[in-house]
DSSP file (Angstrom, degrees, kcal/mol; ACC not computed):
  #  RESIDUE AA STRUCTURE BP1 BP2  ACC     N-H-->O    O-->H-N    N-H-->O    O-->H-N    TCO  KAPPA ALPHA  PHI   PSI    X-CA   Y-CA   Z-CA
    1    1 A M     >        0   0    0      0, 0.0     4,-2.3     0, 0.0     5,-0.2   0.000 360.0 360.0 360.0 -39.9   27.6   28.8   19.4
    2    2 A K  H  >  +     0   0    0      1,-0.2     4,-2.5     2,-0.2     5,-0.2   0.895 360.0  51.2 -61.6 -39.7   26.6   25.9   21.7
    3    3 A K  H  > S+     0   0    0      2,-0.2     4,-2.6     1,-0.2    -1,-0.2   0.918 108.9  50.6 -63.0 -43.2   23.0   27.0   21.6
    4    4 A L  H  > S+     0   0    0      1,-0.2     4,-2.3     2,-0.2    -2,-0.2   0.899 111.6  47.3 -62.6 -42.4   23.0   27.1   17.8
    5    5 A I  H  X S+     0   0    0     -4,-2.3     4,-2.6     2,-0.2    -1,-0.2   0.907 111.8  50.9 -65.8 -41.7   24.5   23.6   17.7
    6    6 A S  H  X S+     0   0    0     -4,-2.5     4,-2.3     2,-0.2    -2,-0.2   0.907 111.0  47.9 -62.3 -42.6   21.9   22.4   20.2
    7    7 A V  H  X S+     0   0    0     -4,-2.6     4,-2.6     2,-0.2    -1,-0.2   0.916 112.0  50.1 -64.7 -43.1   19.1   23.9   18.2
    8    8 A F  H  X S+     0   0    0     -4,-2.3     4,-2.5     2,-0.2    -2,-0.2   0.926 111.4  47.9 -61.3 -45.8   20.4   22.4   15.0
    9    9 A V  H  X S+     0   0    0     -4,-2.6     4,-2.3     2,-0.2    -1,-0.2   0.902 112.0  50.2 -62.9 -41.7   20.7   18.9   16.6
   10   10 A L  H  X S+     0   0    0     -4,-2.3     4,-2.3     2,-0.2    -2,-0.2   0.921 111.5  47.9 -63.2 -44.5   17.2   19.2   17.9
   11   11 A C  H  X S+     0   0    0     -4,-2.6     4,-2.6     2,-0.2    -2,-0.2   0.909 111.4  50.7 -62.8 -42.3   15.8   20.2   14.5
   12   12 A L  H  X S+     0   0    0     -4,-2.5     4,-2.4     1,-0.2    -1,-0.2   0.905 110.2  50.2 -62.1 -42.2   17.7   17.3   12.8
   13   13 A F  H  X S+     0   0    0     -4,-2.3     4,-2.5     2,-0.2    -2,-0.2   0.915 111.1  48.7 -61.8 -44.1   16.3   14.9   15.4
   14   14 A I  H  X S+     0   0    0     -4,-2.3     4,-2.6     2,-0.2     5,-0.2   0.930 112.3  47.5 -63.7 -46.5   12.7   16.2   14.8
   15   15 A V  H  X S+     0   0    0     -4,-2.6     4,-2.3     1,-0.2    -2,-0.2   0.920 114.0  47.7 -61.7 -44.6   13.0   15.9   11.0
   16   16 A T  H  X S+     0   0    0     -4,-2.4     4,-2.3    -5,-0.2    -1,-0.2   0.905 113.1  48.5 -63.2 -42.3   14.5   12.4   11.2
   17   17 A S  H  X S+     0   0    0     -4,-2.5     4,-2.6     2,-0.2    -2,-0.2   0.907 111.4  49.0 -65.7 -42.5   11.8   11.3   13.7
   18   18 A V  H  X S+     0   0    0     -4,-2.6     4,-2.5     2,-0.2    -2,-0.2   0.912 112.1  49.0 -64.3 -42.6    8.9   12.7   11.5
   19   19 A T  H  X S+     0   0    0     -4,-2.3     4,-2.1     2,-0.2    -2,-0.2   0.922 113.6  45.8 -63.2 -44.9   10.3   11.0    8.4
   20   20 A A  H  X S+     0   0    0     -4,-2.3     4,-1.9     2,-0.2    -2,-0.2   0.896 112.5  51.7 -64.8 -40.4   10.6    7.7   10.2
   21   21 A F  H  X S+     0   0    0     -4,-2.6     4,-1.1     1,-0.2    -2,-0.2   0.912 109.2  50.1 -62.7 -42.7    7.2    8.1   11.7
   22   22 A A  H >X S+     0   0    0     -4,-2.5     4,-0.7     1,-0.2     3,-0.5   0.908 110.0  49.9 -63.2 -42.4    5.7    8.8    8.2
   23   23 A A  H >< S+     0   0    0     -4,-2.1    33,-0.7     1,-0.2     3,-0.6   0.853 107.1  55.7 -65.0 -34.3    7.4    5.7    6.8
   24   24 A D  H 3< S+     0   0    0     -4,-1.9    -1,-0.2     1,-0.2    -2,-0.2   0.768 104.6  53.9 -68.5 -24.6    6.0    3.6    9.6
   25   25 A K  H << S+     0   0    0     -4,-1.1     2,-0.3    -3,-0.5    -1,-0.2   0.641  88.8  94.7 -84.3 -15.4    2.5    4.7    8.8
   26   26 A V    <<  +     0   0    0     -4,-0.7    30,-0.8    -3,-0.6     2,-0.4  -0.624  46.2 171.6 -81.7 132.3    2.7    3.6    5.1
   27   27 A K  E     -A   55   0A   0     -2,-0.3    62,-3.2    28,-0.2    63,-1.7  -0.956  13.5-160.5-141.8 121.1    1.4    0.2    4.3
   28   28 A I  E     -Ab  54  90A   0     26,-2.5    26,-2.8    -2,-0.4     2,-0.5  -0.870   4.4-162.9-109.4 132.0    1.1   -0.9    0.6
   29   29 A A  E     -Ab  53  91A   0     61,-2.8    63,-2.8    -2,-0.4     2,-0.5  -0.963   7.1-162.5-112.0 126.5   -1.1   -3.7   -0.7
   30   30 A V  E     -Ab  52  92A   0     22,-2.6    22,-2.6    -2,-0.5     2,-0.3  -0.939  19.4-130.9-110.9 121.2   -0.3   -5.0   -4.2
   31   31 A A  E     -A   51   0A   0     61,-3.2    11,-2.1    -2,-0.5     2,-0.3  -0.551  41.4-174.8 -65.6 127.4   -3.0   -7.1   -6.0
   32   32 A S  E     -AC  50  41A   0     18,-2.7    18,-1.9    -2,-0.3     9,-0.2  -0.943  42.3-139.9-137.2 150.7   -1.0  -10.1   -7.1
   33   33 A E  S    S+     0   0    0      7,-2.5     2,-0.2    -2,-0.3     8,-0.1   0.709  94.4  14.1 -76.7 -22.7   -1.4  -13.2   -9.2
   34   34 A A  S    S-     0   0    0      6,-0.4    16,-0.1     2,-0.2     5,-0.1  -0.783  87.9 -96.3-142.4-175.0    0.6  -15.3   -6.7
   35   35 A N  S    S+     0   0    0     -2,-0.2    28,-0.1    28,-0.1    16,-0.0   0.047  88.4  80.1-104.1  27.6    2.0  -14.9   -3.2
   36   36 A T  S >  S-     0   0    0      4,-0.1     3,-2.1     1,-0.1    -2,-0.2  -0.935  82.3-116.2-129.1 155.7    5.5  -13.7   -3.7
   37   37 A P  T 3  S+     0   0    0      0, 0.0    82,-2.2     0, 0.0    83,-0.3   0.703 114.5  62.3 -61.1 -19.2    7.0  -10.2   -4.5
   38   38 A A  T 3  S+     0   0    0     80,-0.2    -3,-0.1    79,-0.1     2,-0.0   0.420  84.7 111.0 -85.1   2.4    8.2  -11.5   -7.8
   39   39 A S  S <  S-     0   0    0     -3,-2.1    79,-2.8     1,-0.1    80,-0.2  -0.318  77.4 -98.8 -75.1 157.5    4.6  -12.2   -8.9
   40   40 A A  B     -F  117   0B   0     77,-0.2    -7,-2.5    78,-0.1    -6,-0.4  -0.507  39.8-106.4 -73.1 143.1    2.8  -10.3  -11.6
   41   41 A V  B     -C   32   0A   0     75,-3.3    -9,-0.3    -9,-0.2    75,-0.3  -0.529  42.8-108.9 -66.3 134.3    0.5   -7.5  -10.5
   42   42 A S        -     0   0    0    -11,-2.1    52,-2.9    -2,-0.2    53,-0.3  -0.430  15.1-137.4 -67.7 138.2   -3.1   -8.7  -10.9
   43   43 A P  S    S+     0   0    0      0, 0.0     2,-0.4     0, 0.0    52,-0.4   0.718  91.6  48.5 -69.7 -18.8   -4.9   -6.9  -13.8
   44   44 A V        -     0   0    0     50,-0.2    52,-0.2     1,-0.2    -2,-0.1  -0.980  67.6-159.1-125.2 135.0   -8.1   -6.6  -11.6
   45   45 A A  S >  S+     0   0    0     50,-1.4     3,-1.4    -2,-0.4    -1,-0.2   0.965  85.3  46.9 -77.1 -54.4   -8.1   -5.3   -8.1
   46   46 A G  T 3  S+     0   0    0      1,-0.3    -1,-0.1   -15,-0.1    22,-0.1   0.802 120.3  36.6 -64.2 -31.9  -11.3   -6.6   -6.5
   47   47 A R  T 3  S+     0   0    0     23,-0.1    -1,-0.3   -16,-0.0    -2,-0.1   0.105  81.5 139.7-110.4  21.3  -10.9  -10.2   -7.7
   48   48 A S    <   -     0   0    0     -3,-1.4    18,-0.2     1,-0.1    20,-0.2  -0.378  55.1-133.3 -61.7 140.5   -7.2  -10.5   -7.3
   49   49 A P  S    S+     0   0    0      0, 0.0    17,-2.3     0, 0.0     2,-0.3   0.873  82.7  13.8 -64.7 -35.9   -6.1  -13.9   -5.9
   50   50 A Y  E     -AD  32  65A   0    -18,-1.9   -18,-2.7    15,-0.2     2,-0.4  -0.912  57.8-146.9-136.9 161.2   -3.7  -12.4   -3.4
   51   51 A Y  E     -AD  31  64A   0     13,-2.5    13,-3.0    -2,-0.3     2,-0.5  -0.994  17.1-152.8-126.6 125.2   -2.7   -9.1   -1.8
   52   52 A L  E     -AD  30  63A   0    -22,-2.6   -22,-2.6    -2,-0.4     2,-0.5  -0.853  11.7-146.9 -98.0 128.8    1.0   -8.7   -1.0
   53   53 A I  E     +AD  29  62A   0      9,-3.2     8,-3.4    -2,-0.5     9,-1.2  -0.834  18.2 179.7-102.8 130.5    1.6   -6.3    1.9
   54   54 A F  E     -AD  28  60A   0    -26,-2.8   -26,-2.5    -2,-0.5     6,-0.2  -0.929  21.7-126.6-125.0 149.8    4.7   -4.1    2.0
   55   55 A D  E >   -A   27   0A   0      4,-2.3     3,-1.8    -2,-0.3   -28,-0.2  -0.260  41.1 -87.6 -86.2-178.5    5.8   -1.6    4.7
   56   56 A G  T 3  S+     0   0    0    -30,-0.8   -32,-0.1   -33,-0.7   -29,-0.1   0.544 127.5  54.7 -69.4  -7.9    6.8    2.1    4.1
   57   57 A K  T 3  S-     0   0    0    -31,-0.2    -1,-0.3     2,-0.1   -33,-0.1   0.391 121.1-105.0-102.7   0.3   10.4    1.1    3.4
   58   58 A G  S <  S+     0   0    0     -3,-1.8     2,-0.3     1,-0.3    -2,-0.1   0.527  70.7 145.6  90.6   6.6    9.4   -1.4    0.7
   59   59 A A        -     0   0    0      1,-0.1    -4,-2.3     2,-0.0    -1,-0.3  -0.614  54.4-115.1 -80.8 135.3   10.0   -4.5    2.7
   60   60 A F  E     +D   54   0A   0     -2,-0.3    -6,-0.3    -6,-0.2     3,-0.1  -0.514  37.0 174.0 -68.2 130.8    7.7   -7.5    2.0
   61   61 A V  E     -     0   0A   0     -8,-3.4     2,-0.3     1,-0.4    -7,-0.2   0.822  53.0 -31.2-106.4 -51.7    5.6   -8.2    5.1
   62   62 A E  E     -D   53   0A   0     -9,-1.2    -9,-3.2     2,-0.0     2,-0.5  -0.991  45.3-119.8-165.8 161.9    3.1  -10.9    4.2
   63   63 A A  E     -D   52   0A   0     -2,-0.3     2,-0.5   -11,-0.2   -11,-0.2  -0.948  27.2-163.8-110.7 132.1    0.9  -12.4    1.5
   64   64 A L  E     -D   51   0A   0    -13,-3.0   -13,-2.5    -2,-0.5     2,-0.3  -0.959  18.2-130.5-117.6 130.9   -2.9  -12.5    2.1
   65   65 A S  E     -D   50   0A   0     -2,-0.5   -15,-0.2   -15,-0.2   -17,-0.0  -0.625  34.1-113.5 -73.1 136.2   -5.3  -14.6    0.1
   66   66 A N    >   -     0   0    0    -17,-2.3     3,-1.2    -2,-0.3     4,-0.2  -0.619  25.4-164.1 -75.2 110.5   -8.2  -12.4   -1.1
   67   67 A P  T 3  S+     0   0    0      0, 0.0     3,-0.2     0, 0.0    -1,-0.2   0.609  87.2  49.2 -71.4  -9.5  -11.3  -13.6    0.8
   68   68 A H  T >  S+     0   0    0    -20,-0.2     3,-1.8     1,-0.1    11,-0.1   0.249  72.5 109.0-112.5  10.8  -13.6  -11.8   -1.6
   69   69 A K  T <  S+     0   0    0     -3,-1.2    -1,-0.1     1,-0.3     6,-0.1   0.757  87.8  39.7 -62.7 -24.1  -12.1  -13.0   -5.0
   70   70 A N  T 3  S+     0   0    0     -3,-0.2    -1,-0.3    -4,-0.2    -2,-0.1   0.162  83.7 139.4-109.7  17.5  -15.2  -15.2   -5.6
   71   71 A A    <   -     0   0    0     -3,-1.8     4,-0.2     1,-0.1     3,-0.1  -0.312  57.7-129.4 -62.5 143.6  -17.8  -12.8   -4.3
   72   72 A G  S    S-     0   0    0      1,-0.2     2,-0.3     2,-0.1    -1,-0.1   0.917  82.0 -20.5 -61.0 -45.1  -21.0  -12.6   -6.4
   73   73 A S  S    S+     0   0    0      1,-0.1    -1,-0.2     2,-0.0    -3,-0.0  -0.976 119.8  43.7-157.8 160.7  -20.9   -8.8   -6.6
   74   74 A G     >  +     0   0    0     -2,-0.3     4,-1.5    -3,-0.1     5,-0.2   0.762  59.0 145.6  74.4  25.1  -19.3   -5.9   -4.7
   75   75 A A  H  >  +     0   0    0     -4,-0.2     4,-2.6     1,-0.2     5,-0.2   0.907  64.6  59.5 -61.5 -41.6  -15.9   -7.5   -4.3
   76   76 A G  H  > S+     0   0    0      1,-0.2     4,-2.3     2,-0.2    -1,-0.2   0.936 107.1  41.9 -55.8 -56.0  -14.1   -4.2   -4.6
   77   77 A P  H  > S+     0   0    0      0, 0.0     4,-2.1     0, 0.0    -1,-0.2   0.854 114.4  53.2 -62.5 -33.1  -15.6   -2.4   -1.7
   78   78 A M  H  X S+     0   0    0     -4,-1.5     4,-2.3     2,-0.2    -2,-0.2   0.902 108.7  49.7 -67.0 -39.1  -15.4   -5.6    0.4
   79   79 A V  H  X S+     0   0    0     -4,-2.6     4,-3.0     2,-0.2     5,-0.3   0.904 108.2  53.8 -64.4 -41.3  -11.6   -5.8   -0.4
   80   80 A V  H  X S+     0   0    0     -4,-2.3     4,-2.8     1,-0.2     5,-0.2   0.931 109.8  47.1 -59.4 -45.8  -11.2   -2.2    0.6
   81   81 A D  H  X S+     0   0    0     -4,-2.1     4,-1.9     2,-0.2    -1,-0.2   0.922 113.0  49.9 -60.2 -44.1  -12.8   -2.9    4.0
   82   82 A F  H  X S+     0   0    0     -4,-2.3     4,-0.5     1,-0.2    -2,-0.2   0.937 115.6  41.4 -59.8 -49.6  -10.6   -5.9    4.4
   83   83 A L  H ><>S+     0   0    0     -4,-3.0     5,-2.1     1,-0.2     3,-0.8   0.848 110.3  56.8 -71.9 -34.3   -7.4   -4.1    3.6
   84   84 A A  H ><5S+     0   0    0     -4,-2.8     3,-1.7    -5,-0.3    -1,-0.2   0.887 102.4  57.4 -61.9 -37.2   -8.3   -1.0    5.6
   85   85 A G  H 3<5S+     0   0    0     -4,-1.9    -1,-0.3     1,-0.3    -2,-0.2   0.717 103.5  53.4 -64.5 -20.8   -8.7   -3.3    8.6
   86   86 A K  T <<5S-     0   0    0     -3,-0.8    -1,-0.3    -4,-0.5    -2,-0.2   0.400 122.9-107.2 -92.2   0.1   -5.0   -4.3    8.0
   87   87 A G  T < 5 +     0   0    0     -3,-1.7    -3,-0.2     1,-0.2    -2,-0.1   0.657  58.0 168.4  84.9  17.0   -3.9   -0.6    8.0
   88   88 A V      < +     0   0    0     -5,-2.1    -1,-0.2     1,-0.1   -60,-0.2  -0.411  18.0 179.6 -67.8 136.3   -3.3   -0.4    4.3
   89   89 A T        +     0   0    0    -62,-3.2    21,-2.6     1,-0.3     2,-0.3   0.583  69.0  31.2-110.4 -18.2   -2.8    3.2    3.0
   90   90 A T  E     -be  28 110A   0    -63,-1.7   -61,-2.8    19,-0.2     2,-0.4  -0.998  62.1-160.9-143.2 138.3   -2.2    2.5   -0.7
   91   91 A I  E     -be  29 111A   0     19,-2.3    21,-2.1    -2,-0.3     2,-0.4  -0.976   7.8-163.7-120.3 134.7   -3.5   -0.2   -3.0
   92   92 A I  E     +be  30 112A   0    -63,-2.8   -61,-3.2    -2,-0.4     2,-0.3  -0.960  23.9 139.6-118.7 134.2   -1.8   -1.1   -6.3
   93   93 A A  E     - e   0 113A   0     19,-1.9    21,-2.0    -2,-0.4     3,-0.1  -0.956  60.6-101.4-158.2 171.8   -3.4   -3.1   -9.1
   94   94 A G  S    S-     0   0    0    -52,-2.9     2,-0.3    -2,-0.3   -50,-0.2   0.938 101.8  -7.2 -65.3 -48.0   -3.7   -3.2  -12.9
   95   95 A T        -     0   0    0    -52,-0.4   -50,-1.4   -53,-0.3     2,-0.4  -0.967  62.6-147.0-146.2 160.6   -7.2   -1.6  -12.9
   96   96 A F        -     0   0    0     -2,-0.3     2,-0.1   -52,-0.2    17,-0.0  -0.984  17.9-126.4-130.4 140.5   -9.8   -0.6  -10.4
   97   97 A G     >  -     0   0    0     -2,-0.4     4,-2.3     1,-0.1     5,-0.2  -0.445  29.6-110.8 -78.7 160.4  -13.6   -0.6  -10.7
   98   98 A N  H  > S+     0   0    0      1,-0.2     4,-2.3     2,-0.2     5,-0.2   0.868 117.1  51.7 -60.4 -39.2  -15.6    2.6   -9.9
   99   99 A K  H  > S+     0   0    0      2,-0.2     4,-2.0     1,-0.2    -1,-0.2   0.881 110.3  48.8 -67.2 -36.8  -17.1    1.2   -6.8
  100  100 A M  H  > S+     0   0    0      2,-0.2     4,-2.4     1,-0.2    -2,-0.2   0.908 110.1  51.4 -69.1 -40.4  -13.7    0.2   -5.4
  101  101 A I  H  X S+     0   0    0     -4,-2.3     4,-2.6     1,-0.2    -2,-0.2   0.923 110.3  49.3 -61.0 -43.9  -12.3    3.6   -6.2
  102  102 A A  H  X S+     0   0    0     -4,-2.3     4,-2.2     1,-0.2    -1,-0.2   0.900 110.9  50.2 -62.3 -40.4  -15.2    5.3   -4.3
  103  103 A A  H  X S+     0   0    0     -4,-2.0     4,-1.2     2,-0.2    -1,-0.2   0.893 111.2  48.5 -65.7 -39.8  -14.7    3.0   -1.3
  104  104 A M  H  X>S+     0   0    0     -4,-2.4     5,-2.8     2,-0.2     4,-0.6   0.919 110.8  50.5 -66.2 -43.0  -10.9    3.8   -1.3
  105  105 A Q  H ><5S+     0   0    0     -4,-2.6     3,-0.9     1,-0.2    -2,-0.2   0.903 107.4  54.2 -61.0 -40.6  -11.7    7.5   -1.5
  106  106 A A  H 3<5S+     0   0    0     -4,-2.2    -1,-0.2     1,-0.2    -2,-0.2   0.805 114.5  40.9 -63.9 -29.0  -14.1    7.2    1.4
  107  107 A K  H 3<5S-     0   0    0     -4,-1.2    -1,-0.2    -3,-0.4    -2,-0.2   0.397 114.0-113.8-100.1   1.6  -11.5    5.6    3.6
  108  108 A G  T <<5 +     0   0    0     -3,-0.9     2,-0.5    -4,-0.6    -3,-0.2   0.795  64.7 148.8  72.6  27.4   -8.6    7.9    2.5
  109  109 A I      < -     0   0    0     -5,-2.8    -1,-0.3    -6,-0.2   -19,-0.2  -0.826  39.6-137.7 -98.2 131.8   -6.7    5.0    0.8
  110  110 A N  E     -e   90   0A   0    -21,-2.6   -19,-2.3    -2,-0.5     2,-0.3  -0.437  16.3-156.4 -80.2 157.9   -4.6    5.9   -2.3
  111  111 A H  E     -e   91   0A   0    -21,-0.2     2,-0.4    -2,-0.1   -19,-0.2  -0.998   9.0-169.4-139.5 147.7   -4.5    3.8   -5.4
  112  112 A I  E     -e   92   0A   0    -21,-2.1   -19,-1.9    -2,-0.3     2,-0.4  -0.999  17.1-139.8-134.5 131.1   -2.0    3.3   -8.2
  113  113 A E  E     +e   93   0A   0     -2,-0.4     2,-0.3   -21,-0.2   -19,-0.2  -0.789  34.5 164.1 -89.5 133.9   -2.5    1.5  -11.5
  114  114 A F        -     0   0    0    -21,-2.0     2,-0.5    -2,-0.4     7,-0.1  -0.993  28.2-157.4-152.6 139.3    0.5   -0.6  -12.5
  115  115 A K        +     0   0    0     -2,-0.3     2,-0.3   -21,-0.1   -73,-0.1  -0.986  62.2  43.5-118.3 126.9    1.4   -3.4  -14.9
  116  116 A G  S    S-     0   0    0     -2,-0.5   -75,-3.3   -75,-0.3     2,-0.3  -0.998  96.1  -9.4 145.3-147.9    4.4   -5.5  -14.1
  117  117 A I  B  >  -F   40   0B   0     -2,-0.3     4,-2.0   -77,-0.3     3,-0.4  -0.677  55.5-127.1 -94.0 141.8    6.0   -7.1  -11.1
  118  118 A A  H  > S+     0   0    0    -79,-2.8     4,-1.9    -2,-0.3     5,-0.2   0.895 108.0  52.0 -55.2 -47.7    4.7   -6.5   -7.5
  119  119 A A  H  > S+     0   0    0    -82,-2.2     4,-1.7   -80,-0.2    -1,-0.2   0.870 110.2  49.8 -60.7 -36.3    8.1   -5.5   -6.1
  120  120 A E  H  > S+     0   0    0     -3,-0.4     4,-2.2   -83,-0.3    -1,-0.2   0.860 106.2  56.5 -69.3 -35.8    8.7   -3.0   -8.9
  121  121 A A  H  X S+     0   0    0     -4,-2.0     4,-2.4     1,-0.2    -2,-0.2   0.901 106.4  50.0 -61.7 -41.1    5.2   -1.5   -8.3
  122  122 A V  H  X S+     0   0    0     -4,-1.9     4,-2.3     2,-0.2    -1,-0.2   0.912 108.0  52.6 -65.3 -42.9    6.2   -0.9   -4.6
  123  123 A K  H  X S+     0   0    0     -4,-1.7     4,-1.0     1,-0.2    -1,-0.2   0.914 110.8  48.2 -57.7 -43.3    9.4    0.8   -5.7
  124  124 A K  H >X S+     0   0    0     -4,-2.2     4,-0.8     1,-0.2     3,-0.6   0.923 110.6  51.1 -63.5 -44.3    7.4    3.1   -8.0
  125  125 A A  H >< S+     0   0    0     -4,-2.4     3,-0.6     1,-0.2    -1,-0.2   0.872 109.3  50.1 -62.5 -37.7    4.9    3.9   -5.2
  126  126 A L  H 3< S+     0   0    0     -4,-2.3    -1,-0.2     1,-0.2    -2,-0.2   0.677 102.6  61.1 -78.2 -16.6    7.6    4.9   -2.8
  127  127 A K  H <<        0   0    0     -4,-1.0    -1,-0.2    -3,-0.6    -2,-0.2   0.705 360.0 360.0 -79.2 -20.2    9.3    7.2   -5.2
  128  128 A K    <<        0   0    0     -4,-0.8    -1,-0.2    -3,-0.6    -2,-0.1   0.497 360.0 360.0 -69.7 360.0    6.2    9.4   -5.5
């Protein structure tokens, strides 16, 4: 019986650790019109004024000004490189251009289209 309990406790520890590890690896960037979680999700991803970063538990981490919002062309792929460098695993915006989608696919970054408030977008992303 002691062995069975020990095995059960070990399995529970492993499952809990794997789940916590997976949540630590999630980083969500929300294209946003302003720099707070109560801001509207930007209708365009590549030229969004800000990106709000959330962790895998949905906690707001930081607001980043989009350095490529005024790029002449190719803003989407440049934004993907910028956010990938920050460890982002999912990007949320109102819409995405084809070049940005291709850049995200190449880097293994997920994307979600969402209209509404940034904090609500993160809740939706974490329920999937």
